[in-house]
All heavy atoms as TSV, in Angstrom:
chain	resi	resn	atom	element	x	y	z
A	1	ASP	N	N	106.957	89.606	112.557
A	1	ASP	CA	C	107.655	90.329	111.501
A	1	ASP	C	C	106.720	91.330	110.831
A	1	ASP	O	O	105.536	91.066	110.670
A	1	ASP	CB	C	108.150	89.370	110.423
A	1	ASP	CG	C	109.273	88.463	110.895
A	1	ASP	OD1	O	109.847	88.734	111.956
A	1	ASP	OD2	O	109.571	87.496	110.200
A	2	VAL	N	N	107.282	92.432	110.425
A	2	VAL	CA	C	106.579	93.394	109.583
A	2	VAL	C	C	107.057	93.126	108.166
A	2	VAL	O	O	108.257	93.072	107.909
A	2	VAL	CB	C	106.892	94.847	109.996
A	2	VAL	CG1	C	106.258	95.826	109.020
A	2	VAL	CG2	C	106.438	95.106	111.420
A	3	VAL	N	N	106.125	92.920	107.257
A	3	VAL	CA	C	106.467	92.615	105.869
A	3	VAL	C	C	106.238	93.860	105.027
A	3	VAL	O	O	105.136	94.414	105.017
A	3	VAL	CB	C	105.614	91.439	105.338
A	3	VAL	CG1	C	105.941	91.153	103.880
A	3	VAL	CG2	C	105.817	90.196	106.198
A	4	VAL	N	N	107.282	94.310	104.341
A	4	VAL	CA	C	107.195	95.459	103.440
A	4	VAL	C	C	107.481	94.936	102.036
A	4	VAL	O	O	108.556	94.391	101.781
A	4	VAL	CB	C	108.195	96.570	103.828
A	4	VAL	CG1	C	108.095	97.742	102.861
A	4	VAL	CG2	C	107.946	97.027	105.265
A	5	VAL	N	N	106.504	95.108	101.167
A	5	VAL	CA	C	106.588	94.524	99.834
A	5	VAL	C	C	106.354	95.600	98.783
A	5	VAL	O	O	105.478	96.446	98.939
A	5	VAL	CB	C	105.526	93.411	99.665
A	5	VAL	CG1	C	105.612	92.778	98.300
A	5	VAL	CG2	C	105.659	92.367	100.742
A	6	VAL	N	N	107.143	95.548	97.733
A	6	VAL	CA	C	106.932	96.413	96.569
A	6	VAL	C	C	106.929	95.546	95.322
A	6	VAL	O	O	107.477	94.456	95.308
A	6	VAL	CB	C	108.015	97.510	96.426
A	6	VAL	CG1	C	108.006	98.439	97.607
A	6	VAL	CG2	C	109.377	96.914	96.210
A	7	GLY	N	N	106.309	96.067	94.304
A	7	GLY	CA	C	106.344	95.396	93.012
A	7	GLY	C	C	107.552	95.850	92.215
A	7	GLY	O	O	107.984	97.006	92.320
A	8	GLU	N	N	108.083	94.950	91.444
A	8	GLU	CA	C	109.224	95.274	90.587
A	8	GLU	C	C	108.899	96.431	89.644
A	8	GLU	O	O	109.763	97.248	89.317
A	8	GLU	CB	C	109.603	94.036	89.768
A	8	GLU	CG	C	110.665	94.274	88.737
A	8	GLU	CD	C	110.871	93.082	87.817
A	8	GLU	OE1	O	109.890	92.384	87.484
A	8	GLU	OE2	O	112.027	92.862	87.431
A	9	ASN	N	N	107.641	96.519	89.209
A	9	ASN	CA	C	107.243	97.517	88.216
A	9	ASN	C	C	106.800	98.844	88.818
A	9	ASN	O	O	106.123	99.624	88.167
A	9	ASN	CB	C	106.127	96.951	87.332
A	9	ASN	CG	C	106.593	95.744	86.555
A	9	ASN	OD1	O	107.780	95.593	86.268
A	9	ASN	ND2	N	105.681	94.860	86.218
A	10	GLU	N	N	107.188	99.102	90.057
A	10	GLU	CA	C	106.878	100.387	90.688
A	10	GLU	C	C	107.931	101.420	90.306
A	10	GLU	O	O	109.026	101.074	89.875
A	10	GLU	CB	C	106.853	100.237	92.215
A	10	GLU	CG	C	105.779	99.332	92.735
A	10	GLU	CD	C	104.363	99.808	92.458
A	10	GLU	OE1	O	104.159	100.953	91.991
A	10	GLU	OE2	O	103.435	99.020	92.721
A	11	THR	N	N	107.597	102.671	90.545
A	11	THR	CA	C	108.563	103.741	90.295
A	11	THR	C	C	109.665	103.686	91.349
A	11	THR	O	O	109.482	103.130	92.439
A	11	THR	CB	C	107.888	105.119	90.366
A	11	THR	OG1	O	107.404	105.323	91.705
A	11	THR	CG2	C	106.740	105.238	89.371
A	12	ASP	N	N	110.794	104.278	91.031
A	12	ASP	CA	C	111.895	104.336	91.988
A	12	ASP	C	C	111.469	105.083	93.255
A	12	ASP	O	O	111.841	104.698	94.360
A	12	ASP	CB	C	113.121	105.009	91.373
A	12	ASP	CG	C	113.789	104.137	90.324
A	12	ASP	OD1	O	113.576	102.902	90.322
A	12	ASP	OD2	O	114.539	104.693	89.495
A	13	ALA	N	N	110.656	106.126	93.095
A	13	ALA	CA	C	110.194	106.892	94.250
A	13	ALA	C	C	109.298	106.048	95.154
A	13	ALA	O	O	109.397	106.112	96.382
A	13	ALA	CB	C	109.458	108.146	93.796
A	14	PHE	N	N	108.433	105.254	94.567
A	14	PHE	CA	C	107.553	104.384	95.346
A	14	PHE	C	C	108.381	103.359	96.114
A	14	PHE	O	O	108.147	103.116	97.308
A	14	PHE	CB	C	106.561	103.679	94.414
A	14	PHE	CG	C	105.462	102.948	95.123
A	14	PHE	CD1	C	104.244	103.557	95.367
A	14	PHE	CD2	C	105.637	101.635	95.545
A	14	PHE	CE1	C	103.223	102.880	96.013
A	14	PHE	CE2	C	104.628	100.940	96.194
A	14	PHE	CZ	C	103.411	101.577	96.434
A	15	LYS	N	N	109.367	102.771	95.452
A	15	LYS	CA	C	110.240	101.804	96.119
A	15	LYS	C	C	111.025	102.471	97.249
A	15	LYS	O	O	111.136	101.914	98.345
A	15	LYS	CB	C	111.203	101.171	95.114
A	15	LYS	CG	C	110.526	100.231	94.155
A	15	LYS	CD	C	111.533	99.679	93.158
A	15	LYS	CE	C	110.867	98.834	92.104
A	15	LYS	NZ	N	111.835	98.299	91.144
A	16	ALA	N	N	111.568	103.653	96.991
A	16	ALA	CA	C	112.352	104.360	98.008
A	16	ALA	C	C	111.497	104.662	99.240
A	16	ALA	O	O	111.960	104.525	100.375
A	16	ALA	CB	C	112.933	105.650	97.434
A	17	GLN	N	N	110.248	105.050	99.031
A	17	GLN	CA	C	109.340	105.328	100.143
A	17	GLN	C	C	109.101	104.059	100.960
A	17	GLN	O	O	109.114	104.090	102.195
A	17	GLN	CB	C	108.027	105.872	99.616
A	17	GLN	CG	C	107.016	106.174	100.691
A	17	GLN	CD	C	105.686	106.646	100.122
A	17	GLN	OE1	O	105.347	106.363	98.974
A	17	GLN	NE2	N	104.931	107.360	100.913
A	18	SER	N	N	108.896	102.953	100.282
A	18	SER	CA	C	108.651	101.678	100.967
A	18	SER	C	C	109.871	101.238	101.766
A	18	SER	O	O	109.750	100.794	102.915
A	18	SER	CB	C	108.265	100.605	99.954
A	18	SER	OG	O	107.067	100.964	99.285
A	19	TRP	N	N	111.049	101.341	101.171
A	19	TRP	CA	C	112.270	100.922	101.868
A	19	TRP	C	C	112.593	101.865	103.024
A	19	TRP	O	O	113.117	101.431	104.054
A	19	TRP	CB	C	113.440	100.794	100.911
A	19	TRP	CG	C	113.226	99.815	99.788
A	19	TRP	CD1	C	113.720	99.933	98.514
A	19	TRP	CD2	C	112.508	98.567	99.800
A	19	TRP	NE1	N	113.333	98.847	97.757
A	19	TRP	CE2	C	112.584	97.992	98.519
A	19	TRP	CE3	C	111.779	97.889	100.775
A	19	TRP	CZ2	C	111.983	96.783	98.186
A	19	TRP	CZ3	C	111.164	96.678	100.448
A	19	TRP	CH2	C	111.278	96.137	99.174
A	20	ALA	N	N	112.272	103.144	102.879
A	20	ALA	CA	C	112.470	104.091	103.986
A	20	ALA	C	C	111.559	103.728	105.160
A	20	ALA	O	O	111.971	103.797	106.325
A	20	ALA	CB	C	112.210	105.523	103.530
A	21	TYR	N	N	110.339	103.326	104.858
A	21	TYR	CA	C	109.420	102.877	105.905
A	21	TYR	C	C	109.989	101.633	106.595
A	21	TYR	O	O	109.986	101.541	107.825
A	21	TYR	CB	C	108.036	102.593	105.322
A	21	TYR	CG	C	107.106	101.965	106.323
A	21	TYR	CD1	C	106.562	102.718	107.364
A	21	TYR	CD2	C	106.774	100.611	106.240
A	21	TYR	CE1	C	105.718	102.140	108.302
A	21	TYR	CE2	C	105.934	100.028	107.171
A	21	TYR	CZ	C	105.401	100.801	108.198
A	21	TYR	OH	O	104.577	100.214	109.123
A	22	ALA	N	N	110.494	100.699	105.801
A	22	ALA	CA	C	111.087	99.483	106.361
A	22	ALA	C	C	112.260	99.834	107.272
A	22	ALA	O	O	112.412	99.243	108.352
A	22	ALA	CB	C	111.526	98.543	105.241
A	23	ASP	N	N	113.090	100.780	106.856
A	23	ASP	CA	C	114.222	101.223	107.680
A	23	ASP	C	C	113.729	101.813	108.998
A	23	ASP	O	O	114.299	101.562	110.063
A	23	ASP	CB	C	115.068	102.257	106.942
A	23	ASP	CG	C	115.826	101.683	105.763
A	23	ASP	OD1	O	115.993	100.449	105.678
A	23	ASP	OD2	O	116.259	102.487	104.902
A	24	HIS	N	N	112.662	102.602	108.936
A	24	HIS	CA	C	112.097	103.240	110.128
A	24	HIS	C	C	111.566	102.180	111.092
A	24	HIS	O	O	111.799	102.254	112.306
A	24	HIS	CB	C	110.977	104.196	109.708
A	24	HIS	CG	C	110.352	104.927	110.844
A	24	HIS	ND1	N	110.940	105.994	111.465
A	24	HIS	CD2	C	109.168	104.729	111.476
A	24	HIS	CE1	C	110.159	106.429	112.436
A	24	HIS	NE2	N	109.074	105.675	112.460
A	25	VAL	N	N	110.875	101.193	110.573
A	25	VAL	CA	C	110.341	100.110	111.400
A	25	VAL	C	C	111.485	99.328	112.047
A	25	VAL	O	O	111.445	99.014	113.245
A	25	VAL	CB	C	109.434	99.184	110.557
A	25	VAL	CG1	C	109.076	97.923	111.307
A	25	VAL	CG2	C	108.172	99.927	110.125
A	26	ALA	N	N	112.521	99.032	111.267
A	26	ALA	CA	C	113.672	98.301	111.799
A	26	ALA	C	C	114.382	99.115	112.881
A	26	ALA	O	O	114.808	98.567	113.900
A	26	ALA	CB	C	114.635	97.949	110.673
A	27	ALA	N	N	114.491	100.428	112.671
A	27	ALA	CA	C	115.141	101.292	113.655
A	27	ALA	C	C	114.362	101.322	114.967
A	27	ALA	O	O	114.937	101.569	116.032
A	27	ALA	CB	C	115.298	102.708	113.101
A	28	ALA	N	N	113.068	101.038	114.885
A	28	ALA	CA	C	112.230	100.986	116.085
A	28	ALA	C	C	112.369	99.651	116.812
A	28	ALA	O	O	111.756	99.432	117.846
A	28	ALA	CB	C	110.775	101.241	115.719
A	29	GLY	N	N	113.179	98.755	116.239
A	29	GLY	CA	C	113.457	97.491	116.902
A	29	GLY	C	C	112.615	96.314	116.462
A	29	GLY	O	O	112.695	95.237	117.054
A	30	LEU	N	N	111.817	96.495	115.441
A	30	LEU	CA	C	110.988	95.398	114.949
A	30	LEU	C	C	111.704	94.644	113.840
A	30	LEU	O	O	112.535	95.211	113.124
A	30	LEU	CB	C	109.650	95.939	114.433
A	30	LEU	CG	C	108.795	96.645	115.485
A	30	LEU	CD1	C	107.622	97.338	114.818
A	30	LEU	CD2	C	108.322	95.658	116.535
A	31	ASP	N	N	111.377	93.381	113.701
A	31	ASP	CA	C	111.927	92.580	112.610
A	31	ASP	C	C	111.178	92.916	111.326
A	31	ASP	O	O	109.944	92.956	111.313
A	31	ASP	CB	C	111.773	91.085	112.898
A	31	ASP	CG	C	112.649	90.631	114.053
A	31	ASP	OD1	O	113.743	91.207	114.219
A	31	ASP	OD2	O	112.242	89.713	114.773
A	32	VAL	N	N	111.928	93.146	110.265
A	32	VAL	CA	C	111.337	93.541	108.987
A	32	VAL	C	C	111.758	92.555	107.908
A	32	VAL	O	O	112.937	92.210	107.797
A	32	VAL	CB	C	111.770	94.961	108.571
A	32	VAL	CG1	C	111.183	95.345	107.230
A	32	VAL	CG2	C	111.381	95.969	109.639
A	33	VAL	N	N	110.787	92.122	107.136
A	33	VAL	CA	C	111.043	91.310	105.952
A	33	VAL	C	C	110.756	92.196	104.753
A	33	VAL	O	O	109.665	92.769	104.647
A	33	VAL	CB	C	110.142	90.058	105.923
A	33	VAL	CG1	C	110.343	89.280	104.637
A	33	VAL	CG2	C	110.402	89.183	107.137
A	34	ARG	N	N	111.726	92.321	103.864
A	34	ARG	CA	C	111.570	93.146	102.657
A	34	ARG	C	C	111.460	92.212	101.458
A	34	ARG	O	O	112.232	91.267	101.336
A	34	ARG	CB	C	112.769	94.065	102.470
A	34	ARG	CG	C	112.991	94.993	103.630
A	34	ARG	CD	C	114.409	95.562	103.577
A	34	ARG	NE	N	114.775	96.146	104.852
A	34	ARG	CZ	C	114.928	97.447	105.055
A	34	ARG	NH1	N	114.785	98.287	104.065
A	34	ARG	NH2	N	115.242	97.888	106.247
A	35	GLN	N	N	110.513	92.501	100.596
A	35	GLN	CA	C	110.294	91.637	99.438
A	35	GLN	C	C	109.957	92.487	98.219
A	35	GLN	O	O	109.163	93.426	98.312
A	35	GLN	CB	C	109.137	90.674	99.725
A	35	GLN	CG	C	108.767	89.761	98.582
A	35	GLN	CD	C	109.798	88.663	98.370
A	35	GLN	OE1	O	110.370	88.159	99.323
A	35	GLN	NE2	N	110.017	88.296	97.142
A	36	GLU	N	N	110.577	92.173	97.108
A	36	GLU	CA	C	110.205	92.784	95.833
A	36	GLU	C	C	109.617	91.680	94.970
A	36	GLU	O	O	110.252	90.650	94.748
A	36	GLU	CB	C	111.420	93.406	95.139
A	36	GLU	CG	C	111.040	94.122	93.861
A	36	GLU	CD	C	112.187	94.927	93.268
A	36	GLU	OE1	O	113.032	95.426	94.040
A	36	GLU	OE2	O	112.233	95.047	92.039
A	37	CYS	N	N	108.389	91.879	94.524
A	37	CYS	CA	C	107.698	90.871	93.723
A	37	CYS	C	C	107.925	91.146	92.240
A	37	CYS	O	O	107.539	92.207	91.726
A	37	CYS	CB	C	106.214	90.851	94.045
A	37	CYS	SG	S	105.873	90.255	95.706
A	38	ILE	N	N	108.530	90.191	91.591
A	38	ILE	CA	C	108.875	90.311	90.178
A	38	ILE	C	C	107.612	90.432	89.322
A	38	ILE	O	O	106.648	89.695	89.505
A	38	ILE	CB	C	109.703	89.079	89.721
A	38	ILE	CG1	C	110.930	88.901	90.617
A	38	ILE	CG2	C	110.089	89.165	88.246
A	38	ILE	CD1	C	111.856	90.077	90.655
A	39	GLY	N	N	107.646	91.382	88.400
A	39	GLY	CA	C	106.564	91.552	87.438
A	39	GLY	C	C	105.286	92.142	88.006
A	39	GLY	O	O	104.253	92.111	87.345
A	40	ARG	N	N	105.335	92.694	89.196
A	40	ARG	CA	C	104.131	93.202	89.848
A	40	ARG	C	C	104.192	94.708	90.070
A	40	ARG	O	O	105.252	95.314	90.071
A	40	ARG	CB	C	103.923	92.533	91.204
A	40	ARG	CG	C	103.611	91.060	91.127
A	40	ARG	CD	C	102.280	90.847	90.531
A	40	ARG	NE	N	101.814	89.465	90.710
A	40	ARG	CZ	C	100.835	88.970	90.007
A	40	ARG	NH1	N	100.212	89.707	89.110
A	40	ARG	NH2	N	100.454	87.730	90.192
A	41	ASN	N	N	102.999	95.306	90.261
A	41	ASN	CA	C	102.875	96.690	90.687
A	41	ASN	C	C	101.847	96.733	91.816
A	41	ASN	O	O	101.341	95.686	92.231
A	41	ASN	CB	C	102.483	97.612	89.520
A	41	ASN	CG	C	101.137	97.250	88.924
A	41	ASN	OD1	O	100.166	97.020	89.634
A	41	ASN	ND2	N	101.062	97.189	87.604
A	42	HIS	N	N	101.521	97.928	92.315
A	42	HIS	CA	C	100.649	98.015	93.490
A	42	HIS	C	C	99.199	97.649	93.193
A	42	HIS	O	O	98.414	97.488	94.121
A	42	HIS	CB	C	100.742	99.395	94.159
A	42	HIS	CG	C	100.345	100.533	93.305
A	42	HIS	ND1	N	101.194	101.095	92.383
A	42	HIS	CD2	C	99.197	101.223	93.236
A	42	HIS	CE1	C	100.577	102.089	91.784
A	42	HIS	NE2	N	99.370	102.196	92.277
A	43	PHE	N	N	98.846	97.496	91.937
A	43	PHE	CA	C	97.494	97.054	91.604
A	43	PHE	C	C	97.388	95.530	91.578
A	43	PHE	O	O	96.413	94.958	92.065
A	43	PHE	CB	C	97.039	97.620	90.258
A	43	PHE	CG	C	96.823	99.099	90.277
A	43	PHE	CD1	C	97.671	99.936	89.579
A	43	PHE	CD2	C	95.781	99.658	90.994
A	43	PHE	CE1	C	97.488	101.310	89.598
A	43	PHE	CE2	C	95.584	101.031	91.023
A	43	PHE	CZ	C	96.443	101.856	90.312
A	44	ASP	N	N	98.368	94.862	90.995
A	44	ASP	CA	C	98.244	93.407	90.841
A	44	ASP	C	C	99.026	92.590	91.868
A	44	ASP	O	O	98.888	91.372	91.927
A	44	ASP	CB	C	98.601	92.956	89.428
A	44	ASP	CG	C	100.006	93.329	88.988
A	44	ASP	OD1	O	100.832	93.726	89.831
A	44	ASP	OD2	O	100.285	93.219	87.780
A	45	ILE	N	N	99.787	93.260	92.728
A	45	ILE	CA	C	100.537	92.525	93.741
A	45	ILE	C	C	99.599	91.805	94.714
A	45	ILE	O	O	99.950	90.775	95.275
A	45	ILE	CB	C	101.515	93.458	94.485
A	45	ILE	CG1	C	102.616	92.661	95.161
A	45	ILE	CG2	C	100.785	94.351	95.468
A	45	ILE	CD1	C	103.751	93.526	95.679
A	46	VAL	N	N	98.396	92.332	94.877
A	46	VAL	CA	C	97.442	91.694	95.789
A	46	VAL	C	C	97.025	90.305	95.311
A	46	VAL	O	O	96.613	89.469	96.113
A	46	VAL	CB	C	96.201	92.581	96.038
A	46	VAL	CG1	C	96.590	93.868	96.749
A	46	VAL	CG2	C	95.475	92.878	94.746
A	47	ASP	N	N	97.168	90.041	94.014
A	47	ASP	CA	C	96.864	88.700	93.507
A	47	ASP	C	C	97.762	87.651	94.157
A	47	ASP	O	O	97.353	86.505	94.363
A	47	ASP	CB	C	97.029	88.638	91.984
A	47	ASP	CG	C	96.037	89.514	91.242
A	47	ASP	OD1	O	94.956	89.804	91.802
A	47	ASP	OD2	O	96.342	89.902	90.101
A	48	ASP	N	N	98.983	88.042	94.472
A	48	ASP	CA	C	99.930	87.108	95.095
A	48	ASP	C	C	99.547	86.762	96.530
A	48	ASP	O	O	99.929	85.706	97.038
A	48	ASP	CB	C	101.341	87.678	95.076
A	48	ASP	CG	C	101.954	87.696	93.680
A	48	ASP	OD1	O	101.295	87.247	92.730
A	48	ASP	OD2	O	103.092	88.168	93.556
A	49	LEU	N	N	98.819	87.652	97.193
A	49	LEU	CA	C	98.458	87.407	98.592
A	49	LEU	C	C	97.634	86.136	98.767
A	49	LEU	O	O	97.769	85.433	99.756
A	49	LEU	CB	C	97.684	88.595	99.156
A	49	LEU	CG	C	98.505	89.830	99.473
A	49	LEU	CD1	C	97.581	90.997	99.792
A	49	LEU	CD2	C	99.463	89.582	100.608
A	50	SER	N	N	96.774	85.847	97.802
A	50	SER	CA	C	95.891	84.679	97.933
A	50	SER	C	C	96.450	83.435	97.263
A	50	SER	O	O	95.779	82.415	97.206
A	50	SER	CB	C	94.514	85.001	97.346
A	50	SER	OG	O	94.630	85.278	95.959
A	51	ASN	N	N	97.682	83.526	96.771
A	51	ASN	CA	C	98.282	82.396	96.068
A	51	ASN	C	C	99.516	81.916	96.828
A	51	ASN	O	O	100.595	82.488	96.687
A	51	ASN	CB	C	98.644	82.803	94.643
A	51	ASN	CG	C	99.164	81.653	93.821
A	51	ASN	OD1	O	99.450	80.579	94.340
A	51	ASN	ND2	N	99.286	81.873	92.529
A	52	PRO	N	N	99.377	80.845	97.629
A	52	PRO	CA	C	100.503	80.401	98.436
A	52	PRO	C	C	101.686	79.860	97.636
A	52	PRO	O	O	102.745	79.615	98.203
A	52	PRO	CB	C	99.910	79.319	99.340
A	52	PRO	CG	C	98.635	78.927	98.722
A	52	PRO	CD	C	98.172	80.075	97.871
A	53	SER	N	N	101.524	79.709	96.323
A	53	SER	CA	C	102.663	79.253	95.522
A	53	SER	C	C	103.587	80.402	95.130
A	53	SER	O	O	104.646	80.172	94.557
A	53	SER	CB	C	102.173	78.516	94.265
A	53	SER	OG	O	101.569	79.417	93.355
A	54	THR	N	N	103.204	81.644	95.442
A	54	THR	CA	C	104.064	82.796	95.183
A	54	THR	C	C	104.866	83.105	96.449
A	54	THR	O	O	104.445	82.748	97.553
A	54	THR	CB	C	103.244	84.044	94.787
A	54	THR	OG1	O	102.457	84.449	95.924
A	54	THR	CG2	C	102.349	83.776	93.587
A	55	PRO	N	N	106.008	83.787	96.318
A	55	PRO	CA	C	106.782	84.129	97.516
A	55	PRO	C	C	105.970	84.940	98.536
A	55	PRO	O	O	106.024	84.664	99.732
A	55	PRO	CB	C	107.960	84.927	96.970
A	55	PRO	CG	C	108.136	84.422	95.569
A	55	PRO	CD	C	106.727	84.149	95.083
A	56	LEU	N	N	105.200	85.910	98.076
A	56	LEU	CA	C	104.396	86.726	98.984
A	56	LEU	C	C	103.282	85.899	99.615
A	56	LEU	O	O	103.045	85.967	100.816
A	56	LEU	CB	C	103.832	87.938	98.258
A	56	LEU	CG	C	102.932	88.875	99.084
A	56	LEU	CD1	C	103.681	89.415	100.295
A	56	LEU	CD2	C	102.419	90.009	98.211
A	57	GLY	N	N	102.587	85.130	98.813
A	57	GLY	CA	C	101.511	84.294	99.337
A	57	GLY	C	C	102.012	83.298	100.353
A	57	GLY	O	O	101.367	83.043	101.378
A	58	SER	N	N	103.182	82.742	100.107
A	58	SER	CA	C	103.791	81.809	101.037
A	58	SER	C	C	104.140	82.504	102.348
A	58	SER	O	O	103.930	81.959	103.437
A	58	SER	CB	C	105.051	81.204	100.421
A	58	SER	OG	O	105.730	80.409	101.345
A	59	MET	N	N	104.646	83.728	102.243
A	59	MET	CA	C	105.037	84.490	103.425
A	59	MET	C	C	103.834	84.765	104.337
A	59	MET	O	O	103.906	84.567	105.540
A	59	MET	CB	C	105.640	85.822	102.977
A	59	MET	CG	C	106.821	86.262	103.746
A	59	MET	SD	S	107.398	87.894	103.246
A	59	MET	CE	C	107.895	87.618	101.567
A	60	VAL	N	N	102.731	85.201	103.742
A	60	VAL	CA	C	101.587	85.590	104.558
A	60	VAL	C	C	100.745	84.398	105.008
A	60	VAL	O	O	100.016	84.496	105.979
A	60	VAL	CB	C	100.703	86.652	103.861
A	60	VAL	CG1	C	101.488	87.924	103.627
A	60	VAL	CG2	C	100.091	86.130	102.589
A	61	SER	N	N	100.861	83.281	104.305
A	61	SER	CA	C	100.084	82.117	104.703
A	61	SER	C	C	100.804	81.290	105.753
A	61	SER	O	O	100.232	80.362	106.321
A	61	SER	CB	C	99.777	81.236	103.486
A	61	SER	OG	O	100.942	80.555	103.048
A	62	GLY	N	N	102.081	81.610	105.987
A	62	GLY	CA	C	102.854	80.850	106.953
A	62	GLY	C	C	103.389	79.548	106.387
A	62	GLY	O	O	103.898	78.702	107.104
A	63	ALA	N	N	103.339	79.392	105.060
A	63	ALA	CA	C	103.763	78.154	104.407
A	63	ALA	C	C	105.243	78.134	104.109
A	63	ALA	O	O	105.697	77.290	103.361
A	63	ALA	CB	C	102.968	77.942	103.131
A	64	ARG	N	N	106.001	79.060	104.659
A	64	ARG	CA	C	107.434	79.149	104.376
A	64	ARG	C	C	108.027	77.820	104.382
A	64	ARG	O	O	108.817	77.221	104.666
A	64	ARG	CB	C	108.131	80.056	105.358
A	64	ARG	CG	C	107.658	81.472	105.292
A	64	ARG	CD	C	108.430	82.298	106.271
A	64	ARG	NE	N	107.551	83.351	106.718
A	64	ARG	CZ	C	107.866	84.223	107.610
A	64	ARG	NH1	N	109.022	84.179	108.203
A	64	ARG	NH2	N	107.048	85.167	107.978
């Protein structure tokens, strides 16, 4: 899967760019997981990557 993630606190333009990328990847035939992280932006969303108790951390750690 290709994981495309945005923070809830991003601009509409940033979100639109991310979702357009996800659409492009899906159109190429790849499986895409889209996730919006509540209360996050592109600076602090990386904190979730190392925390398996968050939805994003769980996704990347394989702890689904």
